[in-house]
Each structure stands twice: as structure tokens, then as C-alpha cells.
C-alpha positions in Angstrom: -2.4 22.4 -12.8 -6.1 22.2 -12.0 -7.5 21.6 -8.7 -10.2 19.0 -9.1 -11.1 18.3 -5.3 -9.9 19.8 -2.0 -6.9 17.3 -1.9 -6.4 16.5 -5.5 -4.8 18.4 -8.6 -4.5 17.3 -12.2 -1.3 18.0 -14.1 -0.5 17.3 -17.7 2.6 15.2 -18.3 4.0 18.2 -20.3 3.3 20.6 -17.5 4.9 18.3 -15.1 8.1 18.2 -17.1 8.3 22.0 -17.1 7.0 22.7 -13.6 8.2 19.7 -11.7 9.5 21.8 -8.7 6.1 23.7 -8.3 4.3 20.4 -8.5 6.5 18.7 -5.9 5.7 21.6 -3.6 2.1 21.2 -4.3 2.4 17.6 -2.8 2.4 19.4 0.7 -1.4 20.0 0.5 -2.6 17.8 -2.6 -2.1 14.6 -4.3 -1.3 15.0 -7.9 -2.6 12.9 -10.8 -0.5 13.0 -13.9 -2.3 12.8 -17.1 -1.2 11.9 -20.6 -3.6 12.9 -23.4 -6.3 13.6 -20.8 -5.9 10.1 -19.2 -4.6 9.6 -15.9 -1.6 7.7 -15.7 0.1 8.1 -12.5 -0.3 9.6 -8.9 2.1 11.5 -7.0 1.7 11.5 -3.1 3.7 13.0 -0.3 6.0 10.7 1.4 4.1 11.0 4.7 0.7 10.2 3.0 2.4 7.1 1.3 3.6 5.9 4.7 0.2 6.5 6.2 -1.4 4.3 3.3 1.3 1.7 3.7 0.6 1.3 7.4 -3.2 1.1 6.8 -2.6 -1.8 4.2 -0.4 -3.5 6.5 -3.0 -3.4 9.2 -5.7 -4.7 6.7 -3.3 -7.6 5.8 -2.5 -8.6 9.2 -6.2 -8.6 10.1 -7.0 -10.8 7.0 -4.2 -13.0 7.8 -5.3 -13.5 11.4 -8.7 -14.2 10.4 -7.7 -16.8 7.9 -5.4 -18.4 10.6 -8.3 -18.7 13.0 -10.6 -20.2 10.3 -7.8 -22.7 9.5 -7.4 -23.6 13.2 -11.0 -24.2 13.6 -11.0 -26.8 10.6 -7.7 -28.5 11.4 -7.7 -31.5 13.9 -5.2 -31.2 16.7 -3.6 -34.3 15.7 -2.4 -32.6 12.6 -0.4 -29.9 14.7 3.2 -30.2 15.0 5.2 -29.0 18.2 8.1 -26.6 17.7 10.4 -29.4 18.5 8.7 -31.7 15.7 8.9 -29.0 13.2 12.4 -28.1 13.7 13.4 -31.7 13.3 11.4 -31.9 10.2 12.9 -29.0 8.6 16.4 -30.0 9.6 17.1 -27.3 12.3 17.9 -30.0 15.0 
């Protein structure tokens, strides 16, 4: 295992096979890049780091969708909007 940055380690796939437990322990302090023939093929992250990244991606997606909704609202005439009751009838809920 080679530490390439403060928070990143490189591991060959054969080393991963033989030292998996040690590498999983390393995830507490580093993300691990798995290499095959000196080319990166996968990244291992701690579950905590993965969840943090997932939250950031969801926040970014929410911001983008909110922006798109506001832009669409600006360009759509009010006459094209349906009330909740009209929509419910249209899709067969009532």
C-alpha cells in the first residue's frame, strides 16, 4: 500500500486480495484506490464518507431541480397550471 496523498492510498488488486482486512482498517483514515496493472479500477471509501458524499449530491440535485422549477414557472403562463383538484381528476384519483 502506498500513501499518495494525506487521505488517499493506492493498492494493487493482488495486495487487496491478500491484505483486505488491513486495507479495510485503513479506510478509517484514507480512501483507497484499487489498481489493476497500474491503472485505477475502483475506489473504496468508509461508509461515513460515502454517506457524506451522498448528502452533498442530494443537496446539489435539490438545488438544480429547484432552479429548473423556478425557471419553468417564469416561462409558463398561469392559464396552463392545474389546480390540485383538476390534476386529481385528470389522473383518475377522484
